[in-house]
N, C-alpha and C positions, 0 to 999 in steps of 0.2 A: 607636158614635155618630160622625157626621162633623162636622168643623170646617168649616162651609160658607164661612166668611170667609177661608180659607187655601188656597193651591195651592202645591205644592212640585214644581219642575221642574228638570231638568238640561239644559243645551244640549250636545249631543254631535255630533261630526263628524270628518271627516278634516282633517289640517293644511291651513290656508289656505282653508278653505271659508267663513270669515266668522263664526265663533261670537262672537268677542270684539267685533267691530264691531256685531253684532246686539244684544248686551247693552248696548253703548254707547247705541244708539238707543232700546232699551226704557227705559233710565234717563232719557234726555233727554225722551222723549215722555210719561213718566209724571209729569213735573214734579219730578223729584229735584233737578235743578239750577235755579238762578235763571236767568231769561232772558238776563241780561247776564253770566253766569258763564263764564269762560274754562276750557274743559274739554279736556284732552289727548285725542288719539286713542287708542283702545285703553286706556281709563282703568283697566280691570281688570287689565292687565298691569303690576303695580306693581313687580316685581322688576327690578333694573338689567339683568340678563342677558335677561330677557323683552323689555324695551324695545329693547335693542341688536339682538337677533336677530329680533324680530318674531314670537316664538312664545310660546305659553302653556305653562308648565312646571308650575305648581301650580294645583290646582282652587281657585276663589275663590267666596265666598258674597256675594250681595247680595239686596236685596228692593225691590220696587216696589209701588205701590198702584194698583189700577184699579177704579173704581166700588165702593169699599168692600171690595174683596177684596185681601188681601195676597198677593203672588206672591213666594215665596222662589225665587231663581234661583241655580244653580250653573254657573259657566263652567268647562269642563273642557279639558284639553290634547288636541291632535289627534295628536301624535306617538306612534308605537307604543312608543317607549322610556318614555313616561310613562303607559302603559296602566293601571298600578296605581293612579294617581290617579283614573282614571275608575271602575275597578271598585269602590273603596271608597265613593265618594260616592253611587253609585246606590242605596245602602241608605237614604239620607235622603229620596228623592223618590217620588212616585206616578206620574210620567210624564216623558217626554223629548221635547225638540224636536230631531229629527234634521235638521241642516243639510246640504244636498247642493249642490255647485256646479253651476250650470245649464250649464256647458260640460264640466267634467272628469267629472261624474257620479259613479257609485259607485266608490270607491277602496278599497284594502286596509283602512284604518282605519275607513272607513264600516261595512264588514262586521263588524269586530271589536267596535266600540262597540254596534252594533245587536244583535249576537248576545248581548252582556252584558245589554242592556235586555230583550230577549225572554225570556232565561233567568229574569230576575227578575219576569216577567209584568207589566212596566210598560206603561202606555198610551203610544202613539207619535203625535206630530204630525210630518209630514214638511214641512220648509220648503225649497223649491227657491230658493236664493239666487243673487244676481248675474244676474237675468234681463235686466238692462240691458246686459250684455256684448254686443258686436256678433255674437260667434259663439255666443251662448247657444242651447241646444236643449232648452227646458224639457219639451216633450211627450215626447221620447225619454227624458229623465231620469226622468219619472214611471214609464214602462214598465220602465226599468232597476231602479228602486227597488222596484217591485212584484215583479219577478223575484227580486230579492235577498230580499225578505220570504218568498216561496215557498221559495227555496233554504234559508232558515234555519228552515223549518217553523213559520212564524207561524200562530197560530190564526185563526179567521174574524173574530173581533173585531179583532185586530191588523192583518189584511189590509184591513179596512174603515177604516183610519186616514185622517184628513183630510189633504188636501194644501193647502199655502199657497204662493203665489209671491211672492218678495220681492226687494228690493234694499236690503240693510242699509246700504250706503254712502249711498244716496239717501233712506233712511228711509221707505220705503212697503212695504206688503204687500197682496196681492190674493187674493180667494177664487177668482176666475177670471181667466184671462189678459186678457180684454177689459175688465175693470173699470177704473174711473177710479183714477189713481194719486194717493192723498192722504197717508195716514200708516200707522202700524202697528196701527190699531184692529182690522182683521180678524184679526191674530195674537193680540192681547190677548183678543178675544172667543173665539177658537178655544181658547185656553189655559183660560179660565174655564169654557167649556161642555164641553170634552172631557177635561180632566185631572180625575180624581176628587179630591174633597176628602179630606185625610188622615183616617184612622179612628183612634179611640182611646177609652179609657174614662177620663173625668175623675175618677171616684170610685175607680178602682183605684189600687194602690200605684204610686209613680213609677218609671218605667223610661226610660233614655235611652242609646242606644249612641253611643260616641264614634267618629266617622268621620274626623275631621281634627284635627290638632294645629297650633295657631299658637303663636308665641312673641312675647312682648312684654317689653321690658327692665324695665318697671315692675311689671307684674303677674305675670311669669314665664309658665308654660305655660298656654295657653288651649285647652280642648277644645270642639270644635264637633260637634253632632249634632242629631238630631230626637228630641223627646220622644214616646215611643210611647204611654205611658199616664200618667195622673195629672198632677201638676204639681210644679215645683221652685220653691223660694223662697230668697232671700238669707239667709245665716246658718243655713240649714236643714242638719241633719246627715243624711248619706246613707252608703250602703255602696258600695264599688267592687268589682266582681267581673268575672271574664273567663271566657268560654265554653271557651277552650282552655287554661285554667290552673286547677289545683286549689288554689291558695293560698286560705286562709280569707278571707272578706270583710274589707275594710279600712274602718274608720269614718273619715270625713273631713267637713269643713265647707265649704259653698260660700260663698266670701267675696264674689264678684261674679257677677252674671248679666246677660247682654246679649242683646238681639234685634238683628236687622239692619234698618236703614233706609237705603236707597241704598247709599252706600259706607261708612257709619258703623256702628259697633257702639253701640247705645244702652242705657244702664243701665236695668234694670227690677227690680222687687222679686219679682214672681211671673210664671212663664211656664207655659202649659198644653199639653196633648198636641196634637200635630199641627204645632207650631211648630218651626222650626229656631233653635237658640239656641247661645250660647257661655257656658262657665263657666270661672271662674278661681279660684285659691286651692288647687288640688290639685296638690302638687309633682311627683309621679311618674305622673301620668295618661298613658296611652298609647293609641294607636289600637286599637280592638277592645274596650276596657274598657266595662262597663255601669255607669252611675250608677243606683242603685236605692234604694227605700225600706228603712229599717232593718228593718221588719217582714217584708219579703219580698225577700231577696237573690237574685233570679233573673236570670241572665245572658241576653243576647240573642245568638244565634249570629251570627258575623261571617263575611262573604263570604270564601272562600279566595282569596288573591291568587295569580295565575300565578307560576310559579317563574322565577328569573333564567336567562339563557341564556349570558351571557359573564362573564368575570372578569379582573381585573388584580391584580397585586401592588403594594401601596403600601408603600414602604419608606423608612427614614431615608436622607437624602442623604449619601453618603460620598465625594463627589468632592473634589479639592484646593481647590475654591472654596466648599465647604460652609459654611454658617453666616454668610455675609457679608450676605445680603440679607433673610433671613427672620426673623421675630419668634419663631415656634414651630417648633423644629427637632428636638426629641427624640422618641423613640418613644412616650413617655407622652403628649406633646401630640397626636401624630397619632392614637394609639389613642383618646384621649378624644373627639377631634373626629369620628372615624368612628362610634364607638358612639353619639354624640349624634345623628348623622344618622339613625340607625335609629328614633329616636322619631317622626320626621315622614315618613320615606320607607318605606312598607311593602314596596316591591319590592326593597329593597336587603338584601344579606347581608354580614356582616363576620365573618371568622374569623382567629384568629392562626395563622400558618403553622407547622405542626409541624416542629421541627428547625431552623427558620431564625429567628435572632434579629432583632428590629426590622423584621419584615416582616408584612403583613396582606393576606389574600386578600379582595378586595372584589368581590362579584358583583352584576350588574345586568341590566337588560333590553336594553341595547344600548350602542354607543359614545357616543351622544349623552347617555344617562342618566349614564354615568360622567364624561363630559367636563364636564358642568354641575357635578357635585360637585367635580371638580378645580379648575375655574374659581372656584367659590365659595370653596374653601379658600385658593386662591392670593391672592384679594382680601382675605381675612381675615388674611394675613400668614404663612401656613404655607409651609414649604420641605420638599420631599420628592422622591422619585423614583418613577416608575411603570414597569411592564413593558409589553410588547405585550399587547393584549387576546387572550384565548384562550376558545374555547367550552367549555361544560360538557357533558360526555358523560353518557349514562345507560346502564345495563346492563339488557337485557331478554332473558330466555330465553337467556342466554349470548352475546347479540349486542351489539355496541357500537352504540348509537344516538346520533345527533347532531341538534341543533336545526336545523330547516329554516325558510327564510323564503319568503314569497310576494312577489315583486318586480314592480311595475308601473312601466314605464318609457315616458315620452312623449319621443320623440326625432325631430329632423328626418330626413326619409326618407334623405338621403344618408349619415347616420352610423349607420343601424341595423345595417349589416353589421359595422362595427367593434365595436359593443356586443355583438352576438350572439357574435362570435368571442371577445371578452374574457371574457364570462360563461360560455361553453362551456368555456374553459380552466380556469375556477374551479369546474367541475363543475355549472354551471347547466344546467337543462333547459327549453327553449323550449316553453311550453304554449299560447301564442296570439299572433297578430300581426294587428293590424287597423289600417287607415288611419283617421285622424281628421282633423278640419278643419285647414286652414292648412298642408298639406304635412308633417304629422307622422304618425308611426307609433306605435301603442301596442303594446309588447311585454310579454308576461306570462311570468315565469320562476318555476320552483321551483328554489331554490339553497340549499346549506348555508350557515348563518349565518357560518361561518369564511370562505366564499368572498367575502363582502362586507366582511370586515375589511381595511382599507387600500385598498378599491376606489374610493372616492368621488373621490380625486385623479385617478386614471386615467380615470374616467368623465367628469370635467370636461374632460380633455385630448381624450378620444375624441370628445366632442360639441361641442367648442369653446365650452363653458359654456352650451350651448342645451338640454341634456337635463334632464328632471325624473325623479328616482328616488324611488319610494316603496316601503317594505317593511312587512311585518307578519309576526309569528311564525305558523308554519303547522304546528306539531307536531314530533314526532321521527320520524326514519327511520334505516334502517340506514347505517352509515358509508360514505361515497361514494368513499373513496380519498384519497390524499395530494394536496395543492395546494401549488405553490411560491408564496409570497406576493409576493416582490419579485425582479425580474430584475436589478436594478442593485446594484452594490456601493457601499461608502461611501468617502469620502476622510477619513482619520483624522489628527488632529494628531500630530506626531512627538514634540514636547516642550512643556513648559510655558513660557509667556511671553506676549507681546503680538503679535497678528497685525500684520504691517507690509505696506505696499503692494507692496514688492519680492517678498516671499514669496508673497503672494496672486496677484501677476501670473504667477509661475511655476506656481502651483497651478491657475489657472483653465483652463489648457490640458488638464488632466487630467479636468475635469468641471464640474458646476454648483456654485458656492460658496453656503454658507448664512450666511457671516459677512462683516463689513466690517473695514477697517483700524482698529486701536485696540482691538479686542475681546480680552479675556483668553481664552487657551485652555490646555488641559492635554493631556498624553499620553493618548491613548485617546478624546479628544473627537472627535465626528463634525463635520466643518466643510464637508462638501459631499457630492455624489453622483457616483459614477463611472458613466459610461454602460455600462461592461462589468460582468461579474458579480462580479469579485473586489474585495476591499477593498485600498486603497493608502494607505500612510502618506506624508504630505507635511509639509514643514517650512515653515509659514507665518510663523514668527518669524525666518526667515533674512534678514539684511540684506546689502547690497552691500559687498564689500571695498573700502575706500577707498584711493586712491593719490593722488599729487600731481597727477595729471591728471584725476581723477574726483571730483566733489563729490557729497555725499549729496543735495543739492538736485535732482539730476537725476531723482530718483524722481518728482517732480511731473509729469513728462511721461508716466509710465506710464498706460495706459488700462485701467481695471478694468471688467469687466462688472458691472452692479448685482447684488447677491446675491439669491437667492430667500429671502424671509423667510417662514417657515412659521408658520401659526396653530396654536393648541393642537390642533385637530382634525387638521390636516394632519400635525403632528409625531407625534401618536398613530397616524395611519395609516402614516406613513413607517417608524417603527422596526421592526426585525426581532426575531426571538425571542432573539438574543444581544445585544440592545441595550436601553438604558433612556432614558427621558426625564426630565431633571432639571428640576424645576419650582420657581421661586422667585417672590416677588411681582413681581420686575422682569425675570426672564429665563427663557427656555426653552432648554435646552442638550440636544442629543442626545449620547449617549456609548455606548461599548461597556460591557457588564457587567463584563468583565475589562479593566482599563485597561492593564496591563503587556503590551507586545507579545509578549514571549517566552512568558509564561504563556498568552496568548491563542492563540499558535501551537500550543503543546502541547495545549490543550484542543480545538482544532479537529482536530488529528491523531487524538485519542482518539475 
């Protein structure tokens, strides 16, 4: 039986193709907000880091009403690192709106998310967005998208998907390019007419798969999913089962039930099959659990999430400045926080490092995935250290296999040579090179994932900040050989103390500094970059010897070059395999794993 008054859709696309802006407009034009209401841009990006970086990290649920039909919408991330978010929410929907930029066209993540939708036999609407860009090429993008559908073995029904042309920013959609530009009605109509209503049996025992976990300080853990069969009611007793877990069914009570209206969760007493709802009151609910009727504890199979490709070691900070700035500093604090993250992030893996105390191996889908976790922990008051990211290898038929990435790079023509040379040195293989509008070249590379670790900083230098680099996971291939990550050595502090202008003035001739006068340093801390390959120890705490003819005030005349301040991502990119990044709520400090210079020298000789 179909629920004709409900449609469940996910908005999927490559990063920056306009998913969240499109959801904004759907909310506005469906009358979700009052006419005089002040609404922030990208209102669905509610997390601080999402707003600061302009990206979507977590999949979000919302709902709009159109001509008596409730449309449940899931806004998904576009970065490959958060692909796990996309994979798990597609289980809740009957169709997807694939947003494609009218200039950039089909990109790596477009292919990834569309493949997932086709694998699950979902109906597709293609929305060519940003058609008001001066360099837009919508007709060519339609051909590119159809080619992609054929490459991904779409069936006849999927190949016959409707195309809509839109400008999410200007708030209009068109069935044909020559139509009058009014509003998003053509997109609303297309969703209602082409996305099938959810199917389910009202009279069958209740069944609901938990696809997302939210957390609320007042109600605790909140599970979100689609009711596949039957209905759920407040204070009703249900069983919790899991398809991948043999534990006996657990009997629990639903204390709160919510449906979605606009940006709000609205309390309801009963919810029926086909609707996307949230339940609270179940303390240890996790993604992949099935809420079902007491009489029929049958689990729904859960989509297998792609495996992580890189890992970092998270460890207790043991530097001489440890424990001064963080609120949570012990291994127990770090362990509890990392294992708590597993409740909401299905792509993450956390293991205790065998034989190493106070250290945890954290594996994820990419550097951005792990850096967002690090930034969140830092803002919550945690203090810890992390190692350089390393890829996770597989063994197949006695051969060492490594994760490969497909990289698509848009770069001004004059810089393409430098990019090709840099990526070739990192074992990248050029697969395609095509001119695109505005004096840019599009380069397509197949490259080992480890070849991209630490590359983004060099990429920005090579392209003077004008290049765009997009990557997506492309499977495993045989090990491609050794890669040298960094050609430059480090400037290392010689002793503990406070950096002074005189010491820094003498040190700046040796390379680029990362610190300013007045900062505390310790022996083994990295305070700059040496243009040569070897590490050099420098004494930045050294003051001028005073005599009766020299006053200490003469230091004011010393001209210091402004230091290079590294962001979290840049610092993670910079560190080498024998180095760590010390992270506190207030500071980022680079350091050697072995702080003592004699012990470090011996270890290097070995």
